[in-house]
MMTF fields as JSON, N, C-alpha, C and O atoms, coordinates in Angstrom:
{
  "mmtfVersion": "1.0.0",
  "mmtfProducer": "UNKNOWN",
  "numBonds": 471,
  "numAtoms": 472,
  "numGroups": 118,
  "numChains": 1,
  "numModels": 1,
  "chainsPerModel": [1],
  "groupsPerChain": [118],
  "chainIdList": ["A"],
  "bondAtomList": [4, 2, 8, 6, 12, 10, 16, 14, 20, 18, 24, 22, 28, 26, 32, 30, 36, 34, 40, 38, 44, 42, 48, 46, 52, 50, 56, 54, 60, 58, 64, 62, 68, 66, 72, 70, 76, 74, 80, 78, 84, 82, 88, 86, 92, 90, 96, 94, 100, 98, 104, 102, 108, 106, 112, 110, 116, 114, 120, 118, 124, 122, 128, 126, 132, 130, 136, 134, 140, 138, 144, 142, 148, 146, 152, 150, 156, 154, 160, 158, 164, 162, 168, 166, 172, 170, 176, 174, 180, 178, 184, 182, 188, 186, 192, 190, 196, 194, 200, 198, 204, 202, 208, 206, 212, 210, 216, 214, 220, 218, 224, 222, 228, 226, 232, 230, 236, 234, 240, 238, 244, 242, 248, 246, 252, 250, 256, 254, 260, 258, 264, 262, 268, 266, 272, 270, 276, 274, 280, 278, 284, 282, 288, 286, 292, 290, 296, 294, 300, 298, 304, 302, 308, 306, 312, 310, 316, 314, 320, 318, 324, 322, 328, 326, 332, 330, 336, 334, 340, 338, 344, 342, 348, 346, 352, 350, 356, 354, 360, 358, 364, 362, 368, 366, 372, 370, 376, 374, 380, 378, 384, 382, 388, 386, 392, 390, 396, 394, 400, 398, 404, 402, 408, 406, 412, 410, 416, 414, 420, 418, 424, 422, 428, 426, 432, 430, 436, 434, 440, 438, 444, 442, 448, 446, 452, 450, 456, 454, 460, 458, 464, 462, 468, 466],
  "bondOrderList": [1, 1, 1, 1, 1, 1, 1, 1, 1, 1, 1, 1, 1, 1, 1, 1, 1, 1, 1, 1, 1, 1, 1, 1, 1, 1, 1, 1, 1, 1, 1, 1, 1, 1, 1, 1, 1, 1, 1, 1, 1, 1, 1, 1, 1, 1, 1, 1, 1, 1, 1, 1, 1, 1, 1, 1, 1, 1, 1, 1, 1, 1, 1, 1, 1, 1, 1, 1, 1, 1, 1, 1, 1, 1, 1, 1, 1, 1, 1, 1, 1, 1, 1, 1, 1, 1, 1, 1, 1, 1, 1, 1, 1, 1, 1, 1, 1, 1, 1, 1, 1, 1, 1, 1, 1, 1, 1, 1, 1, 1, 1, 1, 1, 1, 1, 1, 1],
  "groupList": [{"groupName": "MET", "atomNameList": ["N", "CA", "C", "O"], "elementList": ["N", "C", "C", "O"], "formalChargeList": [0, 0, 0, 0], "bondAtomList": [1, 0, 2, 1, 3, 2], "bondOrderList": [1, 1, 2], "singleLetterCode": "M", "chemCompType": "L-PEPTIDE LINKING"}, {"groupName": "THR", "atomNameList": ["N", "CA", "C", "O"], "elementList": ["N", "C", "C", "O"], "formalChargeList": [0, 0, 0, 0], "bondAtomList": [1, 0, 2, 1, 3, 2], "bondOrderList": [1, 1, 2], "singleLetterCode": "T", "chemCompType": "L-PEPTIDE LINKING"}, {"groupName": "GLY", "atomNameList": ["N", "CA", "C", "O"], "elementList": ["N", "C", "C", "O"], "formalChargeList": [0, 0, 0, 0], "bondAtomList": [1, 0, 2, 1, 3, 2], "bondOrderList": [1, 1, 2], "singleLetterCode": "G", "chemCompType": "PEPTIDE LINKING"}, {"groupName": "HIS", "atomNameList": ["N", "CA", "C", "O"], "elementList": ["N", "C", "C", "O"], "formalChargeList": [0, 0, 0, 0], "bondAtomList": [1, 0, 2, 1, 3, 2], "bondOrderList": [1, 1, 2], "singleLetterCode": "H", "chemCompType": "L-PEPTIDE LINKING"}, {"groupName": "LYS", "atomNameList": ["N", "CA", "C", "O"], "elementList": ["N", "C", "C", "O"], "formalChargeList": [0, 0, 0, 0], "bondAtomList": [1, 0, 2, 1, 3, 2], "bondOrderList": [1, 1, 2], "singleLetterCode": "K", "chemCompType": "L-PEPTIDE LINKING"}, {"groupName": "ALA", "atomNameList": ["N", "CA", "C", "O"], "elementList": ["N", "C", "C", "O"], "formalChargeList": [0, 0, 0, 0], "bondAtomList": [1, 0, 2, 1, 3, 2], "bondOrderList": [1, 1, 2], "singleLetterCode": "A", "chemCompType": "L-PEPTIDE LINKING"}, {"groupName": "LEU", "atomNameList": ["N", "CA", "C", "O"], "elementList": ["N", "C", "C", "O"], "formalChargeList": [0, 0, 0, 0], "bondAtomList": [1, 0, 2, 1, 3, 2], "bondOrderList": [1, 1, 2], "singleLetterCode": "L", "chemCompType": "L-PEPTIDE LINKING"}, {"groupName": "SER", "atomNameList": ["N", "CA", "C", "O"], "elementList": ["N", "C", "C", "O"], "formalChargeList": [0, 0, 0, 0], "bondAtomList": [1, 0, 2, 1, 3, 2], "bondOrderList": [1, 1, 2], "singleLetterCode": "S", "chemCompType": "L-PEPTIDE LINKING"}, {"groupName": "VAL", "atomNameList": ["N", "CA", "C", "O"], "elementList": ["N", "C", "C", "O"], "formalChargeList": [0, 0, 0, 0], "bondAtomList": [1, 0, 2, 1, 3, 2], "bondOrderList": [1, 1, 2], "singleLetterCode": "V", "chemCompType": "L-PEPTIDE LINKING"}, {"groupName": "ILE", "atomNameList": ["N", "CA", "C", "O"], "elementList": ["N", "C", "C", "O"], "formalChargeList": [0, 0, 0, 0], "bondAtomList": [1, 0, 2, 1, 3, 2], "bondOrderList": [1, 1, 2], "singleLetterCode": "I", "chemCompType": "L-PEPTIDE LINKING"}, {"groupName": "PHE", "atomNameList": ["N", "CA", "C", "O"], "elementList": ["N", "C", "C", "O"], "formalChargeList": [0, 0, 0, 0], "bondAtomList": [1, 0, 2, 1, 3, 2], "bondOrderList": [1, 1, 2], "singleLetterCode": "F", "chemCompType": "L-PEPTIDE LINKING"}, {"groupName": "PRO", "atomNameList": ["N", "CA", "C", "O"], "elementList": ["N", "C", "C", "O"], "formalChargeList": [0, 0, 0, 0], "bondAtomList": [1, 0, 2, 1, 3, 2], "bondOrderList": [1, 1, 2], "singleLetterCode": "P", "chemCompType": "L-PEPTIDE LINKING"}, {"groupName": "GLN", "atomNameList": ["N", "CA", "C", "O"], "elementList": ["N", "C", "C", "O"], "formalChargeList": [0, 0, 0, 0], "bondAtomList": [1, 0, 2, 1, 3, 2], "bondOrderList": [1, 1, 2], "singleLetterCode": "Q", "chemCompType": "L-PEPTIDE LINKING"}, {"groupName": "ASP", "atomNameList": ["N", "CA", "C", "O"], "elementList": ["N", "C", "C", "O"], "formalChargeList": [0, 0, 0, 0], "bondAtomList": [1, 0, 2, 1, 3, 2], "bondOrderList": [1, 1, 2], "singleLetterCode": "D", "chemCompType": "L-PEPTIDE LINKING"}, {"groupName": "GLU", "atomNameList": ["N", "CA", "C", "O"], "elementList": ["N", "C", "C", "O"], "formalChargeList": [0, 0, 0, 0], "bondAtomList": [1, 0, 2, 1, 3, 2], "bondOrderList": [1, 1, 2], "singleLetterCode": "E", "chemCompType": "L-PEPTIDE LINKING"}, {"groupName": "ARG", "atomNameList": ["N", "CA", "C", "O"], "elementList": ["N", "C", "C", "O"], "formalChargeList": [0, 0, 0, 0], "bondAtomList": [1, 0, 2, 1, 3, 2], "bondOrderList": [1, 1, 2], "singleLetterCode": "R", "chemCompType": "L-PEPTIDE LINKING"}, {"groupName": "TRP", "atomNameList": ["N", "CA", "C", "O"], "elementList": ["N", "C", "C", "O"], "formalChargeList": [0, 0, 0, 0], "bondAtomList": [1, 0, 2, 1, 3, 2], "bondOrderList": [1, 1, 2], "singleLetterCode": "W", "chemCompType": "L-PEPTIDE LINKING"}, {"groupName": "TYR", "atomNameList": ["N", "CA", "C", "O"], "elementList": ["N", "C", "C", "O"], "formalChargeList": [0, 0, 0, 0], "bondAtomList": [1, 0, 2, 1, 3, 2], "bondOrderList": [1, 1, 2], "singleLetterCode": "Y", "chemCompType": "L-PEPTIDE LINKING"}, {"groupName": "ASN", "atomNameList": ["N", "CA", "C", "O"], "elementList": ["N", "C", "C", "O"], "formalChargeList": [0, 0, 0, 0], "bondAtomList": [1, 0, 2, 1, 3, 2], "bondOrderList": [1, 1, 2], "singleLetterCode": "N", "chemCompType": "L-PEPTIDE LINKING"}],
  "groupTypeList": [0, 1, 1, 2, 3, 4, 1, 5, 6, 7, 5, 6, 8, 6, 9, 5, 6, 5, 8, 6, 2, 5, 5, 6, 10, 6, 0, 6, 7, 9, 11, 5, 5, 5, 12, 5, 2, 5, 5, 11, 2, 5, 5, 11, 5, 13, 11, 14, 8, 6, 15, 16, 5, 10, 9, 7, 5, 5, 6, 5, 5, 2, 6, 7, 1, 6, 5, 5, 2, 17, 5, 8, 2, 0, 8, 2, 7, 5, 5, 8, 2, 5, 6, 5, 14, 4, 11, 14, 6, 6, 2, 15, 8, 6, 9, 6, 8, 2, 6, 5, 14, 2, 9, 5, 9, 17, 2, 6, 9, 8, 5, 9, 6, 9, 6, 18, 15, 5],
  "groupIdList": [1, 2, 3, 4, 5, 6, 7, 8, 9, 10, 11, 12, 13, 14, 15, 16, 17, 18, 19, 20, 21, 22, 23, 24, 25, 26, 27, 28, 29, 30, 31, 32, 33, 34, 35, 36, 37, 38, 39, 40, 41, 42, 43, 44, 45, 46, 47, 48, 49, 50, 51, 52, 53, 54, 55, 56, 57, 58, 59, 60, 61, 62, 63, 64, 65, 66, 67, 68, 69, 70, 71, 72, 73, 74, 75, 76, 77, 78, 79, 80, 81, 82, 83, 84, 85, 86, 87, 88, 89, 90, 91, 92, 93, 94, 95, 96, 97, 98, 99, 100, 101, 102, 103, 104, 105, 106, 107, 108, 109, 110, 111, 112, 113, 114, 115, 116, 117, 118],
  "secStructList": [7, 7, 2, 2, 2, 2, 2, 2, 2, 2, 2, 2, 2, 2, 2, 2, 2, 2, 2, 2, 2, 2, 2, 2, 2, 2, 2, 2, 6, 2, 2, 2, 2, 2, 2, 2, 6, 7, 7, 6, 6, 1, 7, 7, 7, 7, 2, 2, 2, 2, 2, 2, 2, 2, 2, 2, 2, 2, 2, 2, 2, 2, 2, 2, 2, 2, 2, 2, 2, 2, 2, 2, 2, 2, 2, 2, 2, 2, 2, 2, 2, 2, 2, 2, 2, 7, 4, 4, 4, 2, 2, 2, 2, 2, 2, 2, 2, 2, 2, 2, 2, 2, 2, 2, 2, 2, 2, 2, 2, 2, 2, 2, 2, 2, 2, 2, 2, 7],
  "xCoordList": [-13.306, -12.457, -12.537, -13.62, -11.399, -11.395, -11.784, -11.819, -12.073, -12.477, -11.333, -11.568, -10.099, -8.951, -8.818, -8.5, -9.065, -8.986, -10.13, -9.939, -11.319, -12.447, -12.19, -12.518, -11.607, -11.295, -10.246, -10.371, -9.214, -8.169, -8.724, -8.379, -9.578, -10.169, -11.074, -11.047, -11.866, -12.736, -11.919, -12.291, -10.818, -9.958, -9.332, -9.238, -8.905, -8.328, -9.365, -9.045, -10.598, -11.66, -11.927, -12.092, -11.97, -12.193, -11.056, -11.296, -9.835, -8.687, -8.731, -8.456, -9.075, -9.165, -10.25, -10.067, -11.377, -12.434, -11.988, -12.335, -11.225, -10.722, -9.757, -9.8, -8.891, -7.945, -8.694, -8.369, -9.694, -10.479, -11.247, -11.359, -11.769, -12.463, -11.531, -11.901, -10.315, -9.34, -8.953, -8.804, -8.789, -8.445, -9.575, -9.319, -10.817, -11.958, -12.045, -12.326, -11.805, -11.819, -10.761, -11.019, -9.566, -8.495, -8.82, -8.527, -9.43, -9.763, -10.841, -10.804, -11.79, -12.857, -12.39, -12.992, -11.331, -10.853, -9.762, -9.183, -9.467, -8.388, -8.662, -7.764, -9.846, -10.029, -9.846, -9.276, -10.315, -10.149, -8.682, -8.206, -7.96, -6.54, -5.728, -4.757, -6.106, -5.365, -5.536, -4.598, -6.723, -6.956, -6.415, -5.835, -6.597, -6.181, -4.676, -4.098, -4.021, -2.598, -1.707, -0.484, -2.263, -1.448, -0.752, -1.374, 0.541, 1.316, 1.092, 0.854, 1.165, 0.98, 2.073, 3.261, 1.661, 2.623, 3.062, 3.784, 2.66, 3.059, 2.039, 0.875, 2.491, 1.581, 0.632, 1.056, -0.642, -1.579, -1.228, -0.807, -1.412, -1.108, -2.188, -3.367, -1.774, -2.706, -3.51, -2.922, -4.843, -5.641, -5.475, -5.581, -5.217, -5.038, -3.751, -3.718, -2.699, -1.442, -1.636, -1.159, -2.328, -2.584, -3.437, -3.22, -4.399, -5.262, -4.431, -4.586, -3.545, -2.729, -1.706, -1.359, -1.223, -0.286, -0.973, -0.406, -2.186, -2.924, -3.28, -3.201, -3.672, -4.011, -2.783, -2.854, -1.659, -0.456, 0.066, 0.573, -0.05, 0.383, -0.516, -0.038, -1.82, -2.74, -2.491, -2.544, -2.22, -1.925, -0.608, -0.512, 0.403, 1.689, 1.548, 2.051, 0.866, 0.7, -0.24, 0.034, -1.332, -2.315, -1.838, -1.996, -1.251, -0.799, 0.394, 0.511, 1.273, 2.397, 1.911, 2.482, 0.87, 0.309, -0.353, -0.224, -1.067, -1.653, -0.566, -0.691, 0.489, 1.579, 2.277, 2.654, 2.451, 3.102, 2.232, 2.739, 0.938, 0.04, 0.06, 0.059, 0.078, 0.141, 1.477, 1.518, 2.574, 3.895, 4.043, 4.579, 3.576, 3.673, 2.815, 3.2, 1.664, 0.823, 1.504, 1.479, 2.111, 2.792, 4.039, 4.243, 4.866, 6.102, 5.79, 6.444, 4.794, 4.442, 3.923, 4.264, 3.104, 2.59, 3.709, 3.741, 4.623, 5.763, 6.687, 7.283, 6.803, 7.669, 7.13, 7.899, 5.834, 5.248, 5.477, 5.758, 5.356, 5.626, 7.074, 7.365, 7.991, 9.413, 9.743, 10.544, 9.131, 9.393, 8.833, 9.358, 7.776, 7.222, 8.21, 8.264, 8.993, 9.961, 11.307, 11.951, 11.747, 13.06, 12.916, 12.994, 12.708, 12.528, 13.761, 13.639, 14.919, 16.132, 16.21, 17.14, 15.28, 15.257, 14.522, 14.271, 14.184, 13.358, 13.975, 13.276, 15.263, 15.911, 15.883, 15.615, 16.156, 16.15, 14.743, 14.558, 13.77, 12.385, 11.884, 11.164, 12.252, 11.839, 12.408, 11.745, 13.625, 14.233, 13.451, 13.217, 13.051, 12.302, 10.933, 10.491, 10.273, 8.973, 9.16, 8.334, 10.23, 10.518, 10.815, 10.435, 11.491, 11.747, 10.449, 10.28, 9.55, 8.257, 7.467, 6.773, 7.564, 6.85, 7.46, 6.783, 8.728, 9.403, 8.787, 8.953, 8.079, 7.438, 6.454, 6.39, 5.692, 4.724, 5.429, 4.954, 6.545, 7.286, 7.839, 7.813, 8.339, 8.84, 7.718, 7.931, 6.549, 5.416, 5.018, 4.677, 5.062, 4.74, 5.768, 5.409, 7.025, 8.072, 7.88, 8.026, 7.554, 7.307, 6.11, 6.145, 5.045, 3.868, 4.218, 3.754, 5.015, 5.42, 6.274, 6.115, 7.176, 7.994, 7.151, 7.414, 6.134, 5.251, 4.489, 4.361, 3.985, 3.221, 4.127, 3.67, 5.397, 6.317, 6.609, 6.806, 6.639, 6.896, 5.692, 5.845, 4.501, 3.296, 3.179, 2.236],
  "yCoordList": [-5.479, -5.778, -7.276, -7.861, -7.872, -9.3, -9.521, -8.589, -10.771, -11.066, -10.85, -10.493, -11.059, -10.815, -9.354, -9.009, -8.488, -7.052, -6.603, -5.744, -7.178, -6.823, -7.255, -6.529, -8.433, -8.919, -8.045, -7.71, -7.673, -6.813, -5.442, -4.872, -4.914, -3.612, -3.64, -2.714, -4.685, -4.777, -4.966, -4.451, -5.696, -5.857, -4.523, -4.206, -3.74, -2.426, -1.49, -0.707, -1.562, -0.731, -1.122, -0.25, -2.414, -2.862, -2.429, -2.028, -2.506, -2.092, -0.588, -0.127, 0.18, 1.625, 2.0, 2.918, 1.298, 1.562, 1.213, 1.91, 0.142, -0.225, 0.834, 1.18, 1.347, 2.386, 3.658, 4.287, 4.037, 5.222, 5.026, 5.958, 3.837, 3.561, 3.656, 4.188, 3.136, 3.227, 4.677, 5.083, 5.461, 6.876, 7.623, 8.454, 7.345, 7.996, 7.597, 8.433, 6.323, 5.874, 6.597, 7.018, 6.745, 7.435, 8.908, 9.477, 9.532, 10.952, 11.168, 12.16, 10.256, 10.417, 10.092, 10.554, 9.307, 8.948, 9.883, 9.624, 10.945, 11.853, 12.552, 12.58, 13.12, 13.804, 12.881, 13.291, 11.661, 10.726, 10.361, 10.249, 10.175, 9.837, 11.005, 10.801, 12.219, 13.391, 13.594, 14.014, 13.302, 13.49, 12.328, 12.54, 11.1, 9.941, 9.735, 9.228, 10.123, 9.858, 10.931, 10.812, 11.965, 13.055, 12.615, 12.072, 12.861, 12.53, 13.618, 14.771, 13.268, 14.279, 15.347, 15.029, 16.607, 17.697, 18.054, 19.037, 17.303, 17.595, 18.523, 18.561, 19.262, 20.154, 19.305, 18.315, 19.677, 18.879, 18.957, 19.999, 17.839, 17.774, 18.502, 18.46, 19.163, 19.885, 18.865, 18.066, 18.88, 17.896, 18.006, 17.003, 19.205, 19.363, 18.674, 18.062, 18.783, 18.118, 16.608, 15.887, 16.132, 14.693, 14.203, 13.106, 15.005, 14.609, 14.397, 13.383, 15.349, 15.218, 14.102, 13.451, 13.874, 12.768, 11.434, 10.553, 11.277, 10.028, 9.836, 8.724, 10.92, 10.817, 10.433, 9.556, 11.084, 10.782, 9.38, 8.708, 8.933, 7.568, 6.539, 5.525, 6.813, 5.89, 5.866, 4.803, 7.019, 7.056, 6.357, 5.647, 6.552, 5.904, 4.387, 3.683, 3.888, 2.442, 1.9, 0.858, 2.598, 2.093, 2.11, 1.124, 3.224, 3.31, 2.394, 1.825, 2.253, 1.331, -0.115, -0.934, -0.429, -1.775, -2.027, -3.111, -1.015, -1.148, -1.344, -2.203, -0.555, -0.672, -2.016, -2.611, -2.495, -3.8, -4.923, -5.86, -4.836, -5.854, -5.885, -6.958, -4.714, -4.649, -5.201, -5.96, -4.808, -5.266, -6.775, -7.443, -7.311, -8.76, -9.5, -10.567, -8.94, -9.569, -9.623, -10.65, -8.51, -8.466, -9.346, -10.135, -9.21, -9.994, -11.472, -12.333, -11.763, -13.163, -13.87, -15.028, -13.188, -13.836, -14.047, -15.073, -13.086, -13.264, -14.359, -15.099, -14.46, -15.479, -16.884, -17.805, -17.049, -18.368, -18.767, -19.929, -17.801, -18.096, -18.47, -19.376, -17.774, -18.088, -19.448, -20.2, -19.763, -21.053, -22.22, -23.332, -21.973, -23.041, -23.437, -24.598, -22.468, -22.763, -23.189, -24.079, -22.561, -22.87, -22.994, -21.986, -24.194, -24.36, -23.986, -23.754, -23.924, -23.593, -22.11, -21.709, -21.307, -19.881, -19.569, -18.402, -20.575, -20.377, -19.383, -18.503, -19.506, -18.614, -17.162, -16.274, -16.915, -15.549, -14.953, -13.775, -15.777, -15.307, -14.972, -13.989, -15.767, -15.489, -14.17, -13.445, -13.86, -12.59, -11.421, -10.421, -11.538, -10.463, -10.256, -9.121, -11.34, -11.213, -10.606, -9.809, -10.974, -10.398, -8.918, -8.171, -8.472, -7.044, -6.278, -5.163, -6.875, -6.225, -6.139, -5.151, -7.147, -7.138, -6.136, -5.659, -5.82, -4.857, -3.472, -2.691, -3.15, -1.842, -1.64, -0.554, -2.669, -2.558, -2.366, -1.614, -3.037, -2.903, -1.49, -0.915, -0.928, 0.448, 1.421, 2.338, 1.234, 2.095, 1.987, 2.986, 0.771, 0.577, 1.269, 1.865, 1.192, 1.861, 3.375, 4.038, 3.923, 5.359, 5.765, 6.802, 4.953, 5.257, 5.248, 6.111, 4.304, 4.242, 5.46, 6.026, 5.867, 7.054, 8.317, 9.191, 8.412, 9.581, 9.624, 10.686, 8.474, 8.449, 8.687, 9.235, 8.29, 8.576, 10.065, 10.578, 10.762, 12.204, 12.981, 14.07, 12.421, 13.111, 12.914, 13.409],
  "zCoordList": [-24.154, -23.019, -22.724, -22.717, -22.487, -22.186, -20.732, -19.929, -20.415, -19.035, -18.054, -16.899, -18.497, -17.619, -17.259, -16.12, -18.244, -17.977, -17.076, -16.216, -17.266, -16.407, -14.974, -14.036, -14.8, -13.46, -12.794, -11.615, -13.54, -12.984, -12.637, -11.602, -13.493, -13.233, -12.007, -11.196, -11.865, -10.693, -9.414, -8.36, -9.499, -8.325, -7.932, -6.746, -8.923, -8.624, -8.018, -7.123, -8.494, -7.935, -6.484, -5.631, -6.198, -4.82, -3.902, -2.763, -4.385, -3.574, -3.334, -2.226, -4.37, -4.208, -3.208, -2.409, -3.246, -2.266, -0.85, 0.103, -0.714, 0.611, 1.141, 2.322, 0.272, 0.694, 1.084, 2.091, 0.291, 0.635, 1.94, 2.736, 2.164, 3.419, 4.611, 5.657, 4.451, 5.542, 5.801, 6.954, 4.738, 4.92, 5.611, 6.482, 5.24, 5.904, 7.373, 8.232, 7.658, 9.048, 9.858, 10.986, 9.289, 10.004, 10.201, 11.253, 9.185, 9.321, 10.379, 11.107, 10.467, 11.453, 12.869, 13.838, 13.0, 14.332, 14.836, 15.891, 14.126, 14.522, 15.852, 16.693, 16.096, 17.373, 18.575, 19.586, 18.478, 19.595, 19.77, 20.9, 18.672, 18.768, 19.298, 20.027, 18.945, 19.406, 20.903, 21.58, 21.43, 22.854, 23.672, 24.736, 23.187, 23.967, 23.923, 24.884, 22.813, 22.674, 23.251, 23.166, 23.831, 24.358, 25.64, 26.552, 25.686, 26.879, 27.923, 27.566, 29.219, 30.255, 30.173, 30.141, 30.138, 30.09, 28.684, 28.512, 27.673, 26.303, 25.665, 26.064, 24.677, 23.955, 23.116, 22.521, 23.06, 22.268, 20.788, 20.284, 20.11, 18.682, 17.895, 18.248, 16.835, 15.975, 15.16, 14.431, 15.272, 14.529, 13.017, 12.311, 12.515, 11.064, 10.596, 9.528, 11.404, 11.067, 11.121, 10.245, 12.139, 12.236, 11.078, 10.562, 10.672, 9.554, 8.294, 7.615, 7.974, 6.776, 6.919, 5.933, 8.126, 8.334, 8.09, 7.443, 8.6, 8.378, 6.911, 6.388, 6.247, 4.823, 4.011, 3.15, 4.283, 3.504, 3.802, 2.904, 5.044, 5.361, 4.673, 4.164, 4.664, 3.993, 2.496, 1.876, 1.909, 0.475, 0.154, -0.848, 0.991, 0.74, 0.787, -0.089, 1.81, 1.93, 0.849, 0.254, 0.6, -0.354, -1.788, -2.508, -2.213, -3.601, -3.87, -4.956, -2.888, -3.101, -3.156, -3.875, -2.405, -2.467, -3.819, -4.387, -4.335, -5.67, -6.725, -7.598, -6.644, -7.613, -7.5, -8.51, -6.277, -6.097, -6.637, -7.254, -6.411, -6.951, -8.464, -9.068, -9.079, -10.532, -11.037, -12.005, -10.366, -10.79, -10.631, -11.515, -9.52, -9.308, -10.336, -10.813, -10.674, -11.689, -13.046, -13.725, -13.436, -14.728, -14.735, -15.658, -13.711, -13.643, -13.45, -14.04, -12.626, -12.373, -13.61, -13.853, -14.395, -15.605, -16.624, -17.304, -16.736, -17.632, -17.115, -17.899, -15.795, -15.204, -15.458, -15.734, -15.367, -15.623, -17.076, -17.368, -17.987, -19.392, -19.629, -20.41, -18.955, -19.115, -18.505, -19.06, -17.371, -16.725, -17.525, -17.458, -18.276, -19.11, -20.199, -20.604, -20.673, -21.721, -21.164, -21.719, -20.06, -19.462, -17.953, -17.251, -17.434, -15.979, -15.15, -13.947, -15.756, -14.991, -14.617, -13.917, -15.055, -14.728, -13.419, -13.12, -12.653, -11.452, -10.47, -9.969, -10.189, -9.236, -9.671, -8.862, -10.933, -11.45, -11.425, -11.12, -11.748, -11.785, -10.384, -10.205, -9.401, -8.025, -7.528, -6.786, -7.931, -7.534, -8.134, -7.455, -9.388, -10.035, -9.383, -9.212, -9.025, -8.357, -6.964, -6.519, -6.286, -4.971, -5.04, -4.138, -6.1, -6.27, -6.5, -6.006, -7.243, -7.465, -6.16, -5.923, -5.329, -4.046, -3.072, -2.161, -3.263, -2.398, -2.447, -1.51, -3.523, -3.632, -2.48, -1.905, -2.144, -1.051, 0.291, 1.143, 0.475, 1.732, 1.869, 2.957, 0.772, 0.816, 1.179, 1.971, 0.619, 0.948, 2.406, 3.038, 2.944, 4.359, 5.25, 6.266, 4.879, 5.66, 5.628, 6.655, 4.462, 4.365, 5.215, 5.876, 5.204, 6.024, 7.504, 8.25, 7.936, 9.343, 9.704, 10.786, 8.811, 9.07, 9.157, 9.984, 8.3, 8.344, 9.671, 10.28, 10.116, 11.363, 12.573, 13.576, 12.502, 13.611, 13.724, 14.825, 12.592, 12.622, 13.15, 13.703, 12.98, 13.449, 14.93, 15.546]
}
């Protein structure tokens, strides 16, 4: 394995641990959120439903961020190589990198929609 692959693998492991830590934090804070967030006169939220909503929102945001990071890394490295040969491709390359970054934004939007439904 080359050093670049080891670095990428260790970065992915750190990101995965961060996502799992955030999911565990959300799962442990569910009872407090269910009691504190209840509106007066409203039916109490089911903690099991909230647990799955938090898990799915964390997975949507975390996995889309991992995918976006991988995509930006691949597209960005190819873009730098293309720009070294043809500097006039800058505008096209920026659009491609922006499309790869959009994956993370889509995941964040899905996570927000999931939490609004819960």
